[in-house]
Each structure stands twice: as structure tokens, then as C-alpha cells.
C-alpha positions as CSV (number, residue, x, y, z in Angstrom):
1,X,99.4,76.6,106.1
2,X,99.0,77.5,102.4
3,X,96.2,79.7,103.1
4,X,98.1,81.8,105.4
5,X,101.0,82.3,102.9
6,X,98.6,83.0,99.9
7,X,99.6,86.2,98.2
8,X,97.0,88.7,97.2
9,X,96.4,89.8,93.5
10,X,99.0,92.2,92.4
11,X,97.1,95.2,90.8
12,X,99.5,98.2,91.5
13,X,100.1,100.6,88.7
14,X,103.9,100.7,87.8
15,X,103.9,104.5,88.1
16,X,102.5,104.6,91.5
17,X,104.8,106.1,94.2
18,X,104.9,102.9,96.2
19,X,105.0,100.5,93.3
20,X,108.5,99.2,93.8
21,X,107.9,98.4,97.4
22,X,104.6,96.8,96.8
23,X,106.0,94.6,94.0
24,X,108.9,93.5,96.1
25,X,106.6,92.4,98.9
26,X,104.2,90.7,96.5
27,X,107.1,88.8,94.8
28,X,108.4,87.6,98.1
29,X,105.0,86.4,99.3
30,X,104.5,84.6,95.9
31,X,107.9,82.8,96.1
32,X,107.2,81.7,99.7
33,X,103.8,80.5,98.6
34,X,105.3,78.5,95.7
35,X,107.8,76.9,98.0
36,X,105.2,75.9,100.6
37,X,102.9,74.4,97.8
38,X,105.8,72.5,96.4
39,X,106.6,71.1,99.9
40,X,103.0,70.2,100.5
41,X,102.7,68.4,97.2
42,X,102.8,64.6,97.3
43,X,105.0,62.6,94.9
44,X,102.0,61.3,93.0
45,X,100.8,64.7,92.1
46,X,102.1,66.5,88.9
47,X,104.8,69.1,89.5
48,X,103.7,72.6,90.6
49,X,102.9,74.9,87.5
50,X,104.7,78.1,88.6
51,X,103.5,79.9,85.5
52,X,99.9,79.2,86.3
53,X,100.6,80.4,89.7
54,X,102.0,83.7,88.5
55,X,99.1,84.2,86.3
56,X,96.6,83.4,88.9
57,X,97.9,86.1,91.3
58,X,98.0,88.9,88.7
59,X,95.3,91.5,88.0
60,X,94.1,91.7,84.4
61,X,95.9,95.2,84.1
62,X,99.2,93.8,85.2
63,X,98.7,90.5,83.1
64,X,99.0,92.6,80.0
65,X,102.7,92.9,80.6
66,X,103.3,89.0,80.6
67,X,100.5,87.7,78.3
68,X,102.9,86.8,75.5
69,X,105.5,84.9,77.6
70,X,105.3,81.1,78.4
71,X,107.5,80.6,81.4
72,X,107.6,81.7,85.0
73,X,111.1,83.0,84.7
74,X,110.4,85.1,81.7
75,X,107.3,86.6,83.4
76,X,109.1,87.4,86.4
77,X,112.1,89.1,84.6
78,X,109.5,91.2,82.6
79,X,107.7,92.3,85.7
80,X,110.9,93.1,87.5
81,X,111.9,95.3,84.5
82,X,108.5,97.1,84.7
83,X,108.4,97.7,88.5
84,X,112.0,97.8,89.6
85,X,113.4,100.5,87.5
86,X,116.9,101.9,87.9
87,X,117.1,105.4,89.3
88,X,118.3,108.2,87.1
89,X,121.8,109.1,88.6
90,X,122.3,112.1,86.6
91,X,118.9,113.7,87.6
92,X,119.5,112.8,91.2
93,X,122.9,114.5,91.1
94,X,121.3,117.5,89.5
95,X,118.6,117.8,92.3
96,X,121.4,117.6,94.9
97,X,123.5,120.2,93.3
98,X,120.8,122.7,92.7
99,X,119.2,122.3,96.2
100,X,119.6,125.4,98.3
101,X,119.0,125.8,102.0
102,X,116.0,127.6,103.4
């Protein structure tokens, strides 16, 4: 079952047009994979290393963003800041107000 849930390596450029959507999908698959791996773990085994799991499924170009952190939560928050940027409301309003009908 874990093989079916295994996420791919995340190697999307943050400036790509579909970076937000791709990151959200990758993050969801990583979280589901971590839950399934934790459920399949027996009680004798050591606890799941979520930070190691995160690093394992990042491409080297994306790993550069989180190489200085030491926990899963910090790494995910940095990746969210990089990939899930807020939209510029002022610019969007400007585009709407200056639009003209053809």
C-alpha cells in the first residue's frame, strides 16, 4: 500500500505557472504517505522520521530552501512560504479597473 501512496520528488520551480497547484498536490501526497507509513510501523520500530521523509522527496534544487532547518514543521512552513504566495490585491484591482471590452 505504501508503494501506491509514495509521492514523487518535488522539483517544480517556484516561479512556474503551475507551481502552486503542483506543490499543494505534492504536499497532500506526502502527508498521506507519512500517515500510511506511520500506521504500518510496528511498535518495536523507531518512530517515523518525518524530516528525513521530507528531505528524501525533495529535488536538490528545492532542498536548497530547507537545508538549514532541522525539523519537519519548519521545512514545510518554509516551502509553503515559497510556493503558496499571497496574490497582490492592489495589482489585481488595477488589472480589473483598466480592462476594456473588445
